[in-house]
C-alpha positions as a LaTeX table, in Angstrom:
\begin{tabular}{lrrr}
\hline
Residue & $x$ (\AA) & $y$ (\AA) & $z$ (\AA) \\
\hline
Met1 & 60.56 & $-38.25$ & $-33.99$ \\
Arg2 & 57.24 & $-38.50$ & $-32.13$ \\
Lys3 & 58.66 & $-36.41$ & $-29.30$ \\
Leu4 & 59.55 & $-33.73$ & $-31.80$ \\
Leu5 & 55.99 & $-33.73$ & $-33.18$ \\
Ile6 & 54.27 & $-33.32$ & $-29.77$ \\
Pro7 & 55.05 & $-29.58$ & $-29.41$ \\
Phe8 & 53.73 & $-28.94$ & $-32.93$ \\
Ile9 & 50.56 & $-30.93$ & $-32.17$ \\
Val10 & 49.97 & $-29.01$ & $-28.94$ \\
Leu11 & 50.64 & $-25.74$ & $-30.73$ \\
Gly12 & 48.26 & $-26.75$ & $-33.51$ \\
Val13 & 45.49 & $-27.66$ & $-31.06$ \\
Phe14 & 46.02 & $-24.38$ & $-29.21$ \\
Phe15 & 45.85 & $-22.47$ & $-32.52$ \\
Val16 & 42.60 & $-24.22$ & $-33.48$ \\
Leu17 & 41.10 & $-23.42$ & $-30.06$ \\
Val18 & 42.08 & $-19.77$ & $-30.28$ \\
Val19 & 40.70 & $-19.43$ & $-33.80$ \\
Ser20 & 37.49 & $-21.22$ & $-32.76$ \\
Leu21 & 37.14 & $-18.93$ & $-29.75$ \\
Leu22 & 37.66 & $-15.84$ & $-31.88$ \\
Val23 & 35.13 & $-17.07$ & $-34.43$ \\
Trp24 & 32.62 & $-17.81$ & $-31.67$ \\
Trp25 & 33.21 & $-14.44$ & $-30.04$ \\
Gly26 & 32.76 & $-12.69$ & $-33.36$ \\
Trp27 & 29.40 & $-14.41$ & $-33.70$ \\
Ala28 & 28.34 & $-14.04$ & $-30.03$ \\
Ser29 & 29.20 & $-10.35$ & $-29.85$ \\
Gly30 & 27.61 & $-9.49$ & $-33.16$ \\
Ala31 & 24.23 & $-7.86$ & $-33.75$ \\
Pro32 & 21.34 & $-10.36$ & $-33.49$ \\
Thr33 & 19.52 & $-8.88$ & $-36.51$ \\
Asn34 & 19.61 & $-6.03$ & $-39.00$ \\
Asn35 & 16.46 & $-4.50$ & $-37.48$ \\
Ser36 & 17.27 & $-0.90$ & $-36.54$ \\
Ser37 & 13.92 & $-0.08$ & $-34.88$ \\
Ala38 & 14.25 & 0.65 & $-31.15$ \\
Val39 & 12.35 & $-1.19$ & $-28.42$ \\
Gly40 & 11.87 & $-0.22$ & $-24.80$ \\
Phe41 & 13.92 & $-2.50$ & $-22.58$ \\
Val42 & 13.35 & $-2.30$ & $-18.81$ \\
Ile43 & 16.09 & $-3.25$ & $-16.34$ \\
Pro44 & 14.60 & $-3.99$ & $-12.91$ \\
Lys45 & 16.08 & $-2.18$ & $-9.95$ \\
Gly46 & 18.93 & $-4.19$ & $-8.43$ \\
Ala47 & 19.02 & $-6.75$ & $-11.26$ \\
Ser48 & 22.24 & $-8.79$ & $-11.53$ \\
Ala49 & 24.26 & $-9.13$ & $-14.74$ \\
Ser50 & 22.95 & $-12.68$ & $-15.12$ \\
Arg51 & 19.33 & $-11.57$ & $-14.89$ \\
Ile52 & 19.92 & $-8.70$ & $-17.30$ \\
Ala53 & 21.53 & $-11.14$ & $-19.73$ \\
Gly54 & 18.49 & $-13.40$ & $-19.56$ \\
Leu55 & 16.10 & $-10.52$ & $-20.16$ \\
Leu56 & 18.17 & $-9.26$ & $-23.10$ \\
Ala57 & 18.21 & $-12.75$ & $-24.64$ \\
Asp58 & 14.44 & $-13.07$ & $-24.18$ \\
Glu59 & 13.96 & $-9.82$ & $-26.08$ \\
Gly60 & 16.32 & $-10.94$ & $-28.85$ \\
Leu61 & 18.76 & $-8.11$ & $-28.12$ \\
Ile62 & 21.83 & $-10.34$ & $-27.67$ \\
Arg63 & 22.96 & $-13.63$ & $-29.16$ \\
Ser64 & 24.58 & $-15.11$ & $-26.08$ \\
Glu65 & 23.87 & $-14.64$ & $-22.37$ \\
Phe66 & 27.29 & $-16.09$ & $-21.59$ \\
Ala67 & 29.06 & $-13.60$ & $-23.86$ \\
Phe68 & 27.20 & $-10.71$ & $-22.17$ \\
Arg69 & 28.18 & $-11.92$ & $-18.70$ \\
Val70 & 31.81 & $-12.42$ & $-19.74$ \\
Tyr71 & 32.03 & $-9.01$ & $-21.41$ \\
Thr72 & 30.52 & $-7.09$ & $-18.49$ \\
Gln73 & 32.53 & $-8.98$ & $-15.86$ \\
Val74 & 35.91 & $-8.93$ & $-17.61$ \\
Phe75 & 35.67 & $-5.22$ & $-18.34$ \\
Gly76 & 34.11 & $-4.38$ & $-14.97$ \\
Lys77 & 31.01 & $-2.91$ & $-16.54$ \\
Ser78 & 28.17 & $-4.74$ & $-14.76$ \\
Ser79 & 28.02 & $-2.24$ & $-11.89$ \\
Lys80 & 27.79 & 0.69 & $-14.32$ \\
Ile81 & 24.55 & $-0.40$ & $-15.96$ \\
Tyr82 & 21.63 & 1.93 & $-15.24$ \\
Ala83 & 18.34 & 0.42 & $-14.04$ \\
Gly84 & 15.28 & 1.78 & $-15.81$ \\
Glu85 & 13.99 & 1.76 & $-19.38$ \\
His86 & 16.45 & 1.98 & $-22.27$ \\
Asn87 & 15.61 & 2.35 & $-25.96$ \\
Leu88 & 17.62 & $-0.35$ & $-27.74$ \\
Ala89 & 17.78 & $-1.56$ & $-31.34$ \\
Lys90 & 18.37 & $-5.21$ & $-32.28$ \\
Asn91 & 21.11 & $-4.33$ & $-34.76$ \\
Leu92 & 23.57 & $-3.34$ & $-32.03$ \\
Ser93 & 26.72 & $-5.33$ & $-31.41$ \\
Leu94 & 27.40 & $-6.43$ & $-27.85$ \\
Pro95 & 29.87 & $-3.57$ & $-27.09$ \\
Glu96 & 27.47 & $-1.06$ & $-28.63$ \\
Leu97 & 24.53 & $-2.39$ & $-26.62$ \\
Val98 & 26.45 & $-2.36$ & $-23.33$ \\
Gly99 & 27.53 & 1.19 & $-24.12$ \\
Lys100 & 23.86 & 2.15 & $-24.44$ \\
Leu101 & 23.16 & 0.61 & $-21.04$ \\
Phe102 & 25.75 & 2.98 & $-19.53$ \\
Glu103 & 23.74 & 5.95 & $-20.68$ \\
Pro104 & 21.02 & 7.41 & $-18.44$ \\
Pro105 & 17.75 & 5.58 & $-19.23$ \\
Ser106 & 14.70 & 7.29 & $-20.70$ \\
Gln107 & 12.71 & 6.16 & $-17.65$ \\
Val108 & 14.03 & 5.70 & $-14.13$ \\
Trp109 & 12.92 & 3.76 & $-11.07$ \\
Val110 & 11.69 & 5.84 & $-8.12$ \\
Thr111 & 11.02 & 4.06 & $-4.83$ \\
Ile112 & 8.61 & 5.62 & $-2.33$ \\
Pro113 & 8.83 & 3.79 & 1.03 \\
Glu114 & 5.85 & 3.39 & 3.34 \\
Gly115 & 5.26 & 5.97 & 6.05 \\
Leu116 & 6.52 & 9.14 & 4.33 \\
Arg117 & 4.62 & 12.39 & 4.48 \\
Leu118 & 3.91 & 14.39 & 1.32 \\
Glu119 & 7.01 & 16.58 & 1.58 \\
Gln120 & 9.21 & 13.50 & 1.85 \\
Val121 & 7.48 & 11.87 & $-1.12$ \\
Ala122 & 8.15 & 14.99 & $-3.19$ \\
Gln123 & 11.84 & 14.90 & $-2.27$ \\
Arg124 & 12.11 & 11.19 & $-3.10$ \\
Val125 & 10.73 & 11.81 & $-6.58$ \\
Ile126 & 13.06 & 14.77 & $-7.08$ \\
Asp127 & 16.06 & 12.68 & $-6.03$ \\
Gly128 & 14.99 & 9.77 & $-8.24$ \\
Leu129 & 14.60 & 12.02 & $-11.27$ \\
Glu130 & 17.90 & 13.75 & $-10.41$ \\
Leu131 & 16.32 & 17.20 & $-10.55$ \\
Glu132 & 18.38 & 20.15 & $-9.32$ \\
Gly133 & 18.20 & 23.89 & $-8.71$ \\
Val134 & 15.15 & 25.88 & $-9.75$ \\
Val135 & 13.69 & 22.86 & $-11.58$ \\
Ala136 & 13.72 & 20.85 & $-8.36$ \\
Asp137 & 12.33 & 23.76 & $-6.36$ \\
Lys138 & 9.44 & 24.24 & $-8.79$ \\
Phe139 & 8.67 & 20.52 & $-8.85$ \\
Tyr140 & 8.59 & 20.49 & $-5.04$ \\
Ser141 & 6.23 & 23.47 & $-4.71$ \\
Asp142 & 3.97 & 22.26 & $-7.53$ \\
Phe143 & 3.82 & 18.79 & $-5.99$ \\
Leu144 & 2.69 & 20.14 & $-2.61$ \\
Lys145 & 0.03 & 22.33 & $-4.25$ \\
Leu146 & $-1.37$ & 19.41 & $-6.24$ \\
Thr147 & $-1.36$ & 17.04 & $-3.26$ \\
Glu148 & $-2.95$ & 19.39 & $-0.75$ \\
Gly149 & $-5.46$ & 17.33 & 1.23 \\
Lys150 & $-4.15$ & 14.06 & $-0.26$ \\
Glu151 & $-1.92$ & 12.96 & 2.61 \\
Gly152 & $-2.41$ & 9.22 & 3.04 \\
Tyr153 & $-3.61$ & 8.60 & $-0.53$ \\
Leu154 & $-0.31$ & 8.46 & $-2.45$ \\
Phe155 & 0.56 & 4.78 & $-2.60$ \\
Pro156 & 4.10 & 3.80 & $-1.54$ \\
Asp157 & 5.63 & 1.69 & $-4.30$ \\
Thr158 & 8.45 & 1.51 & $-6.84$ \\
Tyr159 & 7.51 & 3.43 & $-9.97$ \\
Leu160 & 9.00 & 3.78 & $-13.43$ \\
Phe161 & 8.84 & 7.45 & $-14.42$ \\
Ala162 & 10.07 & 9.21 & $-17.55$ \\
Arg163 & 12.85 & 11.67 & $-16.76$ \\
Glu164 & 10.70 & 14.53 & $-18.05$ \\
Val165 & 7.56 & 13.35 & $-16.23$ \\
Ser166 & 5.19 & 16.11 & $-15.11$ \\
Val167 & 4.13 & 16.66 & $-11.52$ \\
Glu168 & 0.53 & 16.04 & $-12.57$ \\
Asn169 & 1.43 & 12.64 & $-13.99$ \\
Val170 & 3.37 & 11.58 & $-10.90$ \\
Val171 & 0.48 & 12.49 & $-8.59$ \\
Ser172 & $-2.07$ & 10.84 & $-10.88$ \\
Val173 & $-0.09$ & 7.59 & $-11.10$ \\
Met174 & 0.34 & 7.38 & $-7.32$ \\
Glu175 & $-3.33$ & 8.14 & $-6.65$ \\
Asn176 & $-4.48$ & 5.61 & $-9.24$ \\
Thr177 & $-2.17$ & 2.99 & $-7.74$ \\
Phe178 & $-3.73$ & 3.64 & $-4.32$ \\
Glu179 & $-7.23$ & 3.15 & $-5.73$ \\
Lys180 & $-6.18$ & 0.01 & $-7.61$ \\
Lys181 & $-4.35$ & $-1.71$ & $-4.75$ \\
Val182 & $-6.32$ & $-0.46$ & $-1.73$ \\
Gly183 & $-9.79$ & $-0.20$ & $-3.23$ \\
Glu184 & $-12.73$ & 1.15 & $-1.22$ \\
Val185 & $-11.60$ & 2.43 & 2.16 \\
Ser186 & $-13.03$ & 4.96 & 4.59 \\
Arg187 & $-11.13$ & 8.11 & 5.52 \\
Arg188 & $-11.23$ & 6.93 & 9.15 \\
Asp189 & $-9.43$ & 3.73 & 8.21 \\
Val190 & $-6.81$ & 5.59 & 6.16 \\
Ile191 & $-6.07$ & 7.84 & 9.14 \\
Ile192 & $-5.77$ & 4.84 & 11.45 \\
Ala193 & $-3.61$ & 3.04 & 8.87 \\
Ser194 & $-1.25$ & 6.03 & 8.80 \\
Leu195 & $-0.92$ & 5.80 & 12.59 \\
Val196 & $-0.30$ & 2.05 & 12.41 \\
Glu197 & 2.34 & 2.63 & 9.73 \\
Lys198 & 4.29 & 5.01 & 11.96 \\
Glu199 & 3.74 & 3.04 & 15.18 \\
Thr200 & 4.74 & $-0.47$ & 14.09 \\
Lys201 & 7.84 & $-2.23$ & 12.87 \\
Thr202 & 6.69 & $-5.75$ & 11.91 \\
Glu203 & 3.82 & $-7.41$ & 10.05 \\
Glu204 & 2.88 & $-9.44$ & 13.13 \\
Glu205 & 2.28 & $-6.50$ & 15.44 \\
Arg206 & 0.29 & $-4.34$ & 13.03 \\
Pro207 & $-3.16$ & $-5.95$ & 13.53 \\
Ile208 & $-2.70$ & $-5.90$ & 17.32 \\
Val209 & $-1.70$ & $-2.23$ & 17.39 \\
Ala210 & $-4.58$ & $-1.41$ & 15.03 \\
Gly211 & $-6.90$ & $-3.17$ & 17.46 \\
Ile212 & $-5.54$ & $-1.19$ & 20.41 \\
Ile213 & $-6.00$ & 2.11 & 18.56 \\
Ile214 & $-9.58$ & 1.22 & 17.59 \\
Lys215 & $-10.39$ & 0.03 & 21.13 \\
Arg216 & $-9.06$ & 3.27 & 22.60 \\
Leu217 & $-11.13$ & 5.30 & 20.13 \\
Glu218 & $-14.31$ & 3.43 & 21.00 \\
Ala219 & $-13.61$ & 3.90 & 24.71 \\
Gly220 & $-13.05$ & 7.64 & 24.25 \\
Trp221 & $-9.42$ & 7.46 & 25.36 \\
Ala222 & $-6.66$ & 9.71 & 24.10 \\
Leu223 & $-4.51$ & 7.76 & 21.63 \\
Asn224 & $-1.20$ & 9.18 & 22.97 \\
Ile225 & 0.73 & 8.54 & 19.75 \\
Asp226 & 4.13 & 10.22 & 19.48 \\
Ala227 & 4.08 & 10.31 & 15.68 \\
Thr228 & 1.09 & 12.66 & 15.71 \\
Val229 & 3.06 & 15.11 & 17.84 \\
Gln230 & 6.02 & 14.84 & 15.50 \\
Tyr231 & 3.74 & 15.50 & 12.54 \\
Ala232 & 2.20 & 18.54 & 14.22 \\
Ile233 & 5.52 & 20.11 & 15.24 \\
Ala234 & 7.21 & 19.53 & 11.89 \\
Ser235 & 4.19 & 20.84 & 9.98 \\
Asp236 & 4.32 & 24.11 & 11.91 \\
Gln237 & 8.04 & 24.57 & 12.39 \\
Cys238 & 9.89 & 22.37 & 9.88 \\
Leu239 & 13.00 & 21.89 & 12.01 \\
Val240 & 15.99 & 22.34 & 9.72 \\
Val241 & 18.80 & 19.81 & 9.93 \\
Gly242 & 21.63 & 19.89 & 7.39 \\
Gly243 & 19.73 & 22.06 & 4.98 \\
Arg244 & 16.67 & 19.79 & 4.86 \\
Cys245 & 13.62 & 19.54 & 7.09 \\
Glu246 & 13.53 & 16.97 & 9.89 \\
Trp247 & 10.00 & 15.75 & 9.36 \\
Trp248 & 9.96 & 13.33 & 12.30 \\
Pro249 & 11.81 & 15.24 & 15.02 \\
Arg250 & 12.72 & 13.84 & 18.41 \\
Ile251 & 10.17 & 15.02 & 20.98 \\
Thr252 & 10.15 & 15.46 & 24.75 \\
Arg253 & 7.39 & 15.15 & 27.35 \\
Asp254 & 6.88 & 18.92 & 27.15 \\
Asp255 & 5.85 & 18.47 & 23.52 \\
Tyr256 & 2.84 & 16.45 & 24.64 \\
Glu257 & 1.21 & 19.81 & 25.39 \\
Tyr258 & 1.85 & 21.13 & 21.87 \\
Asn259 & $-1.28$ & 22.93 & 20.76 \\
Ser260 & $-2.36$ & 21.19 & 17.56 \\
Ala261 & $-5.43$ & 19.22 & 16.53 \\
Tyr262 & $-3.00$ & 16.50 & 15.45 \\
Asn263 & $-1.68$ & 16.07 & 19.00 \\
Thr264 & $-3.33$ & 12.89 & 20.26 \\
Tyr265 & $-1.94$ & 13.46 & 23.76 \\
Lys266 & $-3.78$ & 16.75 & 24.09 \\
Phe267 & $-6.96$ & 15.86 & 22.19 \\
Ala268 & $-8.94$ & 12.62 & 22.23 \\
Gly269 & $-9.96$ & 10.96 & 19.00 \\
Leu270 & $-8.23$ & 10.75 & 15.64 \\
Pro271 & $-6.16$ & 13.55 & 14.12 \\
Pro272 & $-8.06$ & 15.49 & 11.44 \\
Ala273 & $-6.20$ & 13.78 & 8.56 \\
Pro274 & $-3.63$ & 11.02 & 7.91 \\
Ile275 & $-0.11$ & 11.79 & 9.12 \\
Ala276 & 1.69 & 9.74 & 6.47 \\
Asn277 & 1.11 & 7.57 & 3.42 \\
Pro278 & 0.53 & 4.00 & 4.62 \\
Gly279 & 1.34 & 0.84 & 2.75 \\
Leu280 & $-1.14$ & $-1.92$ & 1.95 \\
Ala281 & $-0.07$ & $-4.01$ & 4.97 \\
Ser282 & $-1.10$ & $-1.24$ & 7.38 \\
Val283 & $-4.44$ & $-0.74$ & 5.62 \\
Glu284 & $-5.11$ & $-4.48$ & 5.79 \\
Ala285 & $-4.14$ & $-4.48$ & 9.48 \\
Val286 & $-6.90$ & $-1.93$ & 10.13 \\
Arg287 & $-9.42$ & $-3.85$ & 8.04 \\
Asn288 & $-8.57$ & $-7.07$ & 9.85 \\
Tyr289 & $-7.54$ & $-5.73$ & 13.25 \\
Glu290 & $-6.93$ & $-8.17$ & 16.06 \\
Glu291 & $-8.83$ & $-7.96$ & 19.32 \\
Ser292 & $-6.62$ & $-8.43$ & 22.38 \\
Pro293 & $-6.60$ & $-7.75$ & 26.11 \\
Tyr294 & $-3.99$ & $-5.02$ & 25.57 \\
Trp295 & $-4.47$ & $-1.28$ & 25.90 \\
Tyr296 & $-0.84$ & $-0.15$ & 25.70 \\
Tyr297 & 2.31 & $-0.90$ & 23.72 \\
Leu298 & 5.88 & 0.33 & 23.38 \\
His299 & 9.00 & $-0.52$ & 21.43 \\
Thr300 & 12.27 & $-1.30$ & 23.14 \\
Pro301 & 15.54 & 0.23 & 21.90 \\
Asp302 & 16.11 & $-3.06$ & 20.07 \\
Gly303 & 12.85 & $-2.65$ & 18.18 \\
Asp304 & 10.89 & $-5.34$ & 19.98 \\
Val305 & 7.25 & $-4.57$ & 20.79 \\
Val306 & 5.95 & $-4.96$ & 24.36 \\
Phe307 & 2.20 & $-4.99$ & 25.07 \\
Ser308 & 0.50 & $-4.22$ & 28.37 \\
Glu309 & $-3.01$ & $-4.71$ & 29.72 \\
Thr310 & $-2.90$ & $-2.04$ & 32.45 \\
Leu311 & $-1.40$ & 1.39 & 32.91 \\
Glu312 & 0.61 & 0.10 & 35.86 \\
Glu313 & 2.10 & $-2.65$ & 33.73 \\
His314 & 2.81 & $-0.19$ & 30.92 \\
Asn315 & 4.57 & 2.27 & 33.25 \\
Ser316 & 6.64 & $-0.59$ & 34.60 \\
Asn317 & 7.67 & $-1.50$ & 31.04 \\
Val318 & 8.52 & 2.14 & 30.31 \\
Asp319 & 10.83 & 2.18 & 33.35 \\
Lys320 & 12.33 & $-1.16$ & 32.37 \\
Tyr321 & 12.96 & $-0.53$ & 28.67 \\
Leu322 & 13.00 & 3.20 & 28.04 \\
Arg323 & 14.43 & 4.83 & 31.16 \\
\hline
\end{tabular}
């Protein structure tokens, strides 16, 4: 008799579990409140489903972090969530809320890396805002007009911009961020920082390279920096590759004679203006440059930096690593 009851007991337990799970899911996937007012909810760039769940729970937009993770994973929706700012109400059920997160956000993240020149910054913003056609073309031209003479002063960072943001607002935000994070800085130091940004690859080498540049300036030496030649050539010619400008073109020894005030092979001293927009690390490297016995440096094809005290030693390193 007992053996006959076991299947019914198991079936009964299974039924209770299923009903309990359905009841829990009904609660967990329901709207947290009846409040229909929308709040701005920001999803950080690259945030995982677990982190998004935690942020949603903190804002009172979901009842259960676990239910959110299960829903997005089971239905393969976690990778479809847009980073940026979404306007969400607290009276949305879990499926409704996730559906909102699939929609393009009202504000989007735009990342501006260190070492870009103004034209590249403009294109990054255009790409981030997903502008196309004549709208993109107008934004690009307006951006360059507004930033004329401001090379070096647009701070590289990750920004949250409204999709309909104006060019004026973008430029203002980037300039204000520069002033806030960099503070008082001389134009000379910004120019040197732009050179350091383009000439270095690691945090450790920046103060040493800054020191070499400053020592060469004080000694009246030509700086002989390739990036200044690249900047000069691209500014005049804008070499077209694949429909877009190649702003840092490959150069040859013949280009060292290129007639431009930016060419630090042809003319001693600093170029007349920054050649890129440096990050805070490069500015700090100039402010706290490191004195060393070195006068020369180069980077190997593997990206390692090699310093030299004499021209003979430098030429030997050029032969060893670059030829």
